[in-house]
N, CA, C, O and CB atoms as a CASP TS submission, in Angstrom:
PFRMAT TS
TARGET T0000
AUTHOR 0000-0000-0000
METHOD Language model
MODEL 1
PARENT N/A
ATOM      1  N   MET     1      44.711 -26.435  10.295  1.00  0.00           N
ATOM      2  CA  MET     1      44.498 -26.575  11.782  1.00  0.00           C
ATOM      3  C   MET     1      43.041 -26.719  12.015  1.00  0.00           C
ATOM      4  O   MET     1      42.204 -26.081  11.376  1.00  0.00           O
ATOM      5  CB  MET     1      45.060 -25.341  12.603  1.00  0.00           C
ATOM      6  N   ARG     2      42.761 -27.574  12.944  1.00  0.00           N
ATOM      7  CA  ARG     2      41.362 -27.745  13.343  1.00  0.00           C
ATOM      8  C   ARG     2      41.322 -27.815  14.860  1.00  0.00           C
ATOM      9  O   ARG     2      42.009 -28.642  15.459  1.00  0.00           O
ATOM     10  CB  ARG     2      40.725 -29.033  12.696  1.00  0.00           C
ATOM     11  N   ASN     3      40.534 -26.966  15.483  1.00  0.00           N
ATOM     12  CA  ASN     3      40.368 -26.888  16.904  1.00  0.00           C
ATOM     13  C   ASN     3      41.736 -26.702  17.612  1.00  0.00           C
ATOM     14  O   ASN     3      41.948 -27.240  18.699  1.00  0.00           O
ATOM     15  CB  ASN     3      39.657 -28.144  17.410  1.00  0.00           C
ATOM     16  N   GLY     4      42.652 -25.942  16.989  1.00  0.00           N
ATOM     17  CA  GLY     4      43.957 -25.700  17.557  1.00  0.00           C
ATOM     18  C   GLY     4      44.962 -26.802  17.372  1.00  0.00           C
ATOM     19  O   GLY     4      46.070 -26.739  17.903  1.00  0.00           O
ATOM     20  N   ARG     5      44.554 -27.892  16.565  1.00  0.00           N
ATOM     21  CA  ARG     5      45.470 -28.984  16.369  1.00  0.00           C
ATOM     22  C   ARG     5      45.842 -29.044  14.854  1.00  0.00           C
ATOM     23  O   ARG     5      45.037 -28.726  13.980  1.00  0.00           O
ATOM     24  CB  ARG     5      44.831 -30.337  16.871  1.00  0.00           C
ATOM     25  N   ILE     6      47.019 -29.441  14.616  1.00  0.00           N
ATOM     26  CA  ILE     6      47.507 -29.626  13.215  1.00  0.00           C
ATOM     27  C   ILE     6      47.001 -31.008  12.739  1.00  0.00           C
ATOM     28  O   ILE     6      47.246 -32.037  13.369  1.00  0.00           O
ATOM     29  CB  ILE     6      49.136 -29.532  13.126  1.00  0.00           C
ATOM     30  N   VAL     7      46.284 -30.981  11.598  1.00  0.00           N
ATOM     31  CA  VAL     7      45.790 -32.165  10.984  1.00  0.00           C
ATOM     32  C   VAL     7      46.658 -32.633   9.844  1.00  0.00           C
ATOM     33  O   VAL     7      46.824 -31.884   8.882  1.00  0.00           O
ATOM     34  CB  VAL     7      44.421 -31.944  10.516  1.00  0.00           C
ATOM     35  N   MET     8      47.228 -33.833   9.888  1.00  0.00           N
ATOM     36  CA  MET     8      48.095 -34.300   8.857  1.00  0.00           C
ATOM     37  C   MET     8      47.241 -35.179   7.870  1.00  0.00           C
ATOM     38  O   MET     8      46.433 -36.016   8.272  1.00  0.00           O
ATOM     39  CB  MET     8      49.308 -35.102   9.482  1.00  0.00           C
ATOM     40  N   HIS     9      47.476 -34.929   6.609  1.00  0.00           N
ATOM     41  CA  HIS     9      46.813 -35.739   5.580  1.00  0.00           C
ATOM     42  C   HIS     9      47.854 -36.588   4.853  1.00  0.00           C
ATOM     43  O   HIS     9      48.909 -36.076   4.480  1.00  0.00           O
ATOM     44  CB  HIS     9      46.040 -34.835   4.570  1.00  0.00           C
ATOM     45  N   SER    10      47.581 -37.853   4.649  1.00  0.00           N
ATOM     46  CA  SER    10      48.520 -38.631   3.904  1.00  0.00           C
ATOM     47  C   SER    10      47.985 -38.718   2.423  1.00  0.00           C
ATOM     48  O   SER    10      46.789 -38.751   2.135  1.00  0.00           O
ATOM     49  CB  SER    10      48.710 -40.068   4.573  1.00  0.00           C
ATOM     50  N   SER    11      48.979 -38.750   1.562  1.00  0.00           N
ATOM     51  CA  SER    11      48.654 -38.816   0.123  1.00  0.00           C
ATOM     52  C   SER    11      49.004 -40.218  -0.451  1.00  0.00           C
ATOM     53  O   SER    11      50.047 -40.792  -0.137  1.00  0.00           O
ATOM     54  CB  SER    11      49.435 -37.693  -0.662  1.00  0.00           C
ATOM     55  N   LYS    12      48.105 -40.734  -1.289  1.00  0.00           N
ATOM     56  CA  LYS    12      48.380 -41.979  -1.932  1.00  0.00           C
ATOM     57  C   LYS    12      49.158 -41.791  -3.244  1.00  0.00           C
ATOM     58  O   LYS    12      49.522 -42.753  -3.921  1.00  0.00           O
ATOM     59  CB  LYS    12      47.094 -42.705  -2.182  1.00  0.00           C
ATOM     60  N   ASP    13      49.392 -40.543  -3.564  1.00  0.00           N
ATOM     61  CA  ASP    13      50.155 -40.176  -4.822  1.00  0.00           C
ATOM     62  C   ASP    13      51.627 -40.423  -4.566  1.00  0.00           C
ATOM     63  O   ASP    13      52.217 -39.745  -3.725  1.00  0.00           O
ATOM     64  CB  ASP    13      49.919 -38.640  -5.251  1.00  0.00           C
ATOM     65  N   PRO    14      52.245 -41.371  -5.262  1.00  0.00           N
ATOM     66  CA  PRO    14      53.683 -41.575  -5.087  1.00  0.00           C
ATOM     67  C   PRO    14      54.579 -40.420  -5.389  1.00  0.00           C
ATOM     68  O   PRO    14      55.705 -40.357  -4.895  1.00  0.00           O
ATOM     69  CB  PRO    14      54.097 -42.659  -5.898  1.00  0.00           C
ATOM     70  N   LEU    15      54.115 -39.523  -6.174  1.00  0.00           N
ATOM     71  CA  LEU    15      54.901 -38.333  -6.552  1.00  0.00           C
ATOM     72  C   LEU    15      54.617 -37.120  -5.673  1.00  0.00           C
ATOM     73  O   LEU    15      55.172 -36.044  -5.895  1.00  0.00           O
ATOM     74  CB  LEU    15      54.625 -37.972  -7.994  1.00  0.00           C
ATOM     75  N   HIS    16      53.768 -37.292  -4.695  1.00  0.00           N
ATOM     76  CA  HIS    16      53.441 -36.136  -3.829  1.00  0.00           C
ATOM     77  C   HIS    16      54.685 -35.655  -3.177  1.00  0.00           C
ATOM     78  O   HIS    16      55.360 -36.445  -2.517  1.00  0.00           O
ATOM     79  CB  HIS    16      52.387 -36.491  -2.760  1.00  0.00           C
ATOM     80  N   GLY    17      55.039 -34.392  -3.320  1.00  0.00           N
ATOM     81  CA  GLY    17      56.154 -33.770  -2.718  1.00  0.00           C
ATOM     82  C   GLY    17      57.409 -33.884  -3.550  1.00  0.00           C
ATOM     83  O   GLY    17      58.452 -33.373  -3.139  1.00  0.00           O
ATOM     84  N   VAL    18      57.360 -34.526  -4.694  1.00  0.00           N
ATOM     85  CA  VAL    18      58.518 -34.661  -5.535  1.00  0.00           C
ATOM     86  C   VAL    18      58.531 -33.506  -6.494  1.00  0.00           C
ATOM     87  O   VAL    18      57.537 -33.285  -7.186  1.00  0.00           O
ATOM     88  CB  VAL    18      58.527 -36.001  -6.275  1.00  0.00           C
ATOM     89  N   THR    19      59.607 -32.757  -6.570  1.00  0.00           N
ATOM     90  CA  THR    19      59.644 -31.588  -7.479  1.00  0.00           C
ATOM     91  C   THR    19      59.973 -32.081  -8.892  1.00  0.00           C
ATOM     92  O   THR    19      60.544 -33.154  -9.086  1.00  0.00           O
ATOM     93  CB  THR    19      60.710 -30.513  -6.997  1.00  0.00           C
ATOM     94  N   LEU    20      59.595 -31.264  -9.857  1.00  0.00           N
ATOM     95  CA  LEU    20      59.930 -31.553 -11.222  1.00  0.00           C
ATOM     96  C   LEU    20      61.488 -31.634 -11.397  1.00  0.00           C
ATOM     97  O   LEU    20      61.951 -32.455 -12.190  1.00  0.00           O
ATOM     98  CB  LEU    20      59.313 -30.467 -12.150  1.00  0.00           C
ATOM     99  N   GLU    21      62.257 -30.855 -10.720  1.00  0.00           N
ATOM    100  CA  GLU    21      63.630 -30.850 -10.764  1.00  0.00           C
ATOM    101  C   GLU    21      64.218 -32.215 -10.319  1.00  0.00           C
ATOM    102  O   GLU    21      65.059 -32.805 -10.998  1.00  0.00           O
ATOM    103  CB  GLU    21      64.126 -29.738  -9.933  1.00  0.00           C
ATOM    104  N   ALA    22      63.733 -32.684  -9.148  1.00  0.00           N
ATOM    105  CA  ALA    22      64.151 -33.988  -8.605  1.00  0.00           C
ATOM    106  C   ALA    22      63.787 -35.133  -9.559  1.00  0.00           C
ATOM    107  O   ALA    22      64.588 -36.039  -9.787  1.00  0.00           O
ATOM    108  CB  ALA    22      63.498 -34.227  -7.225  1.00  0.00           C
ATOM    109  N   LEU    23      62.576 -35.080 -10.108  1.00  0.00           N
ATOM    110  CA  LEU    23      62.189 -36.116 -11.057  1.00  0.00           C
ATOM    111  C   LEU    23      63.069 -36.130 -12.295  1.00  0.00           C
ATOM    112  O   LEU    23      63.524 -37.187 -12.732  1.00  0.00           O
ATOM    113  CB  LEU    23      60.753 -35.931 -11.461  1.00  0.00           C
ATOM    114  N   LEU    24      63.307 -34.945 -12.863  1.00  0.00           N
ATOM    115  CA  LEU    24      64.154 -34.888 -14.045  1.00  0.00           C
ATOM    116  C   LEU    24      65.608 -35.324 -13.764  1.00  0.00           C
ATOM    117  O   LEU    24      66.223 -36.028 -14.565  1.00  0.00           O
ATOM    118  CB  LEU    24      64.139 -33.478 -14.605  1.00  0.00           C
ATOM    119  N   ASN    25      66.140 -34.888 -12.606  1.00  0.00           N
ATOM    120  CA  ASN    25      67.523 -35.320 -12.211  1.00  0.00           C
ATOM    121  C   ASN    25      67.589 -36.862 -12.070  1.00  0.00           C
ATOM    122  O   ASN    25      68.573 -37.472 -12.489  1.00  0.00           O
ATOM    123  CB  ASN    25      67.953 -34.632 -10.835  1.00  0.00           C
ATOM    124  N   ALA    26      66.610 -37.456 -11.518  1.00  0.00           N
ATOM    125  CA  ALA    26      66.573 -38.927 -11.379  1.00  0.00           C
ATOM    126  C   ALA    26      66.493 -39.578 -12.768  1.00  0.00           C
ATOM    127  O   ALA    26      67.210 -40.546 -13.022  1.00  0.00           O
ATOM    128  CB  ALA    26      65.351 -39.373 -10.494  1.00  0.00           C
ATOM    129  N   LEU    27      65.665 -39.088 -13.649  1.00  0.00           N
ATOM    130  CA  LEU    27      65.604 -39.621 -14.974  1.00  0.00           C
ATOM    131  C   LEU    27      66.886 -39.522 -15.733  1.00  0.00           C
ATOM    132  O   LEU    27      67.281 -40.483 -16.393  1.00  0.00           O
ATOM    133  CB  LEU    27      64.564 -38.962 -15.711  1.00  0.00           C
ATOM    134  N   VAL    28      67.557 -38.394 -15.671  1.00  0.00           N
ATOM    135  CA  VAL    28      68.810 -38.094 -16.356  1.00  0.00           C
ATOM    136  C   VAL    28      69.886 -39.011 -15.823  1.00  0.00           C
ATOM    137  O   VAL    28      70.704 -39.537 -16.577  1.00  0.00           O
ATOM    138  CB  VAL    28      69.212 -36.609 -16.175  1.00  0.00           C
ATOM    139  N   ALA    29      69.876 -39.204 -14.458  1.00  0.00           N
ATOM    140  CA  ALA    29      70.883 -40.140 -13.834  1.00  0.00           C
ATOM    141  C   ALA    29      70.659 -41.575 -14.308  1.00  0.00           C
ATOM    142  O   ALA    29      71.620 -42.318 -14.508  1.00  0.00           O
ATOM    143  CB  ALA    29      70.796 -40.093 -12.260  1.00  0.00           C
ATOM    144  N   ARG    30      69.445 -41.953 -14.482  1.00  0.00           N
ATOM    145  CA  ARG    30      69.222 -43.327 -14.841  1.00  0.00           C
ATOM    146  C   ARG    30      69.367 -43.630 -16.260  1.00  0.00           C
ATOM    147  O   ARG    30      69.936 -44.662 -16.615  1.00  0.00           O
ATOM    148  CB  ARG    30      67.945 -43.729 -14.433  1.00  0.00           C
ATOM    149  N   TYR    31      68.846 -42.723 -17.161  1.00  0.00           N
ATOM    150  CA  TYR    31      68.792 -43.010 -18.582  1.00  0.00           C
ATOM    151  C   TYR    31      69.773 -42.133 -19.403  1.00  0.00           C
ATOM    152  O   TYR    31      70.209 -42.552 -20.475  1.00  0.00           O
ATOM    153  CB  TYR    31      67.369 -42.809 -19.082  1.00  0.00           C
ATOM    154  N   GLY    32      70.110 -40.974 -18.932  1.00  0.00           N
ATOM    155  CA  GLY    32      70.894 -39.997 -19.730  1.00  0.00           C
ATOM    156  C   GLY    32      70.062 -39.280 -20.716  1.00  0.00           C
ATOM    157  O   GLY    32      68.970 -39.726 -21.070  1.00  0.00           O
ATOM    158  N   TRP    33      70.572 -38.143 -21.181  1.00  0.00           N
ATOM    159  CA  TRP    33      69.817 -37.294 -22.090  1.00  0.00           C
ATOM    160  C   TRP    33      69.558 -37.975 -23.447  1.00  0.00           C
ATOM    161  O   TRP    33      68.475 -37.855 -24.019  1.00  0.00           O
ATOM    162  CB  TRP    33      70.560 -35.983 -22.301  1.00  0.00           C
ATOM    163  N   ALA    34      70.571 -38.688 -23.941  1.00  0.00           N
ATOM    164  CA  ALA    34      70.448 -39.276 -25.248  1.00  0.00           C
ATOM    165  C   ALA    34      69.361 -40.366 -25.301  1.00  0.00           C
ATOM    166  O   ALA    34      68.601 -40.445 -26.266  1.00  0.00           O
ATOM    167  CB  ALA    34      71.778 -39.845 -25.666  1.00  0.00           C
ATOM    168  N   GLU    35      69.299 -41.167 -24.298  1.00  0.00           N
ATOM    169  CA  GLU    35      68.237 -42.222 -24.234  1.00  0.00           C
ATOM    170  C   GLU    35      66.875 -41.547 -24.013  1.00  0.00           C
ATOM    171  O   GLU    35      65.893 -41.971 -24.624  1.00  0.00           O
ATOM    172  CB  GLU    35      68.531 -43.273 -23.060  1.00  0.00           C
ATOM    173  N   MET    36      66.781 -40.544 -23.190  1.00  0.00           N
ATOM    174  CA  MET    36      65.506 -39.897 -23.020  1.00  0.00           C
ATOM    175  C   MET    36      65.043 -39.226 -24.271  1.00  0.00           C
ATOM    176  O   MET    36      63.841 -39.227 -24.538  1.00  0.00           O
ATOM    177  CB  MET    36      65.570 -38.916 -21.923  1.00  0.00           C
ATOM    178  N   ALA    37      65.951 -38.629 -25.091  1.00  0.00           N
ATOM    179  CA  ALA    37      65.612 -38.036 -26.389  1.00  0.00           C
ATOM    180  C   ALA    37      65.104 -39.123 -27.357  1.00  0.00           C
ATOM    181  O   ALA    37      64.220 -38.883 -28.179  1.00  0.00           O
ATOM    182  CB  ALA    37      66.850 -37.305 -26.994  1.00  0.00           C
ATOM    183  N   ARG    38      65.696 -40.331 -27.230  1.00  0.00           N
ATOM    184  CA  ARG    38      65.295 -41.357 -28.190  1.00  0.00           C
ATOM    185  C   ARG    38      63.895 -41.886 -27.760  1.00  0.00           C
ATOM    186  O   ARG    38      63.095 -42.234 -28.629  1.00  0.00           O
ATOM    187  CB  ARG    38      66.378 -42.537 -28.254  1.00  0.00           C
ATOM    188  N   GLN    39      63.601 -41.951 -26.516  1.00  0.00           N
ATOM    189  CA  GLN    39      62.327 -42.516 -25.936  1.00  0.00           C
ATOM    190  C   GLN    39      61.170 -41.598 -26.151  1.00  0.00           C
ATOM    191  O   GLN    39      60.059 -42.059 -26.411  1.00  0.00           O
ATOM    192  CB  GLN    39      62.469 -42.782 -24.426  1.00  0.00           C
ATOM    193  N   VAL    40      61.395 -40.276 -26.051  1.00  0.00           N
ATOM    194  CA  VAL    40      60.328 -39.285 -26.052  1.00  0.00           C
ATOM    195  C   VAL    40      60.357 -38.588 -27.390  1.00  0.00           C
ATOM    196  O   VAL    40      61.329 -37.923 -27.746  1.00  0.00           O
ATOM    197  CB  VAL    40      60.479 -38.267 -24.879  1.00  0.00           C
ATOM    198  N   ASN    41      59.221 -38.761 -28.160  1.00  0.00           N
ATOM    199  CA  ASN    41      59.066 -38.126 -29.466  1.00  0.00           C
ATOM    200  C   ASN    41      58.392 -36.752 -29.273  1.00  0.00           C
ATOM    201  O   ASN    41      57.201 -36.692 -28.967  1.00  0.00           O
ATOM    202  CB  ASN    41      58.225 -39.041 -30.438  1.00  0.00           C
ATOM    203  N   ILE    42      59.116 -35.688 -29.442  1.00  0.00           N
ATOM    204  CA  ILE    42      58.582 -34.343 -29.323  1.00  0.00           C
ATOM    205  C   ILE    42      58.627 -33.680 -30.670  1.00  0.00           C
ATOM    206  O   ILE    42      59.703 -33.524 -31.249  1.00  0.00           O
ATOM    207  CB  ILE    42      59.356 -33.522 -28.285  1.00  0.00           C
ATOM    208  N   ASN    43      57.499 -33.290 -31.175  1.00  0.00           N
ATOM    209  CA  ASN    43      57.451 -32.614 -32.498  1.00  0.00           C
ATOM    210  C   ASN    43      57.428 -31.141 -32.338  1.00  0.00           C
ATOM    211  O   ASN    43      57.388 -30.412 -33.329  1.00  0.00           O
ATOM    212  CB  ASN    43      56.237 -33.049 -33.305  1.00  0.00           C
TER
END
């Protein structure tokens, strides 16, 4: 708030406000766990 007014800031980040849960759910819906496991090499 500034001078009793609420100041809104816009973000240029396309992921601003997107939770990790929402992001993961969207990826699983699109690719599935098997394809994500194939694409991401985790040692």
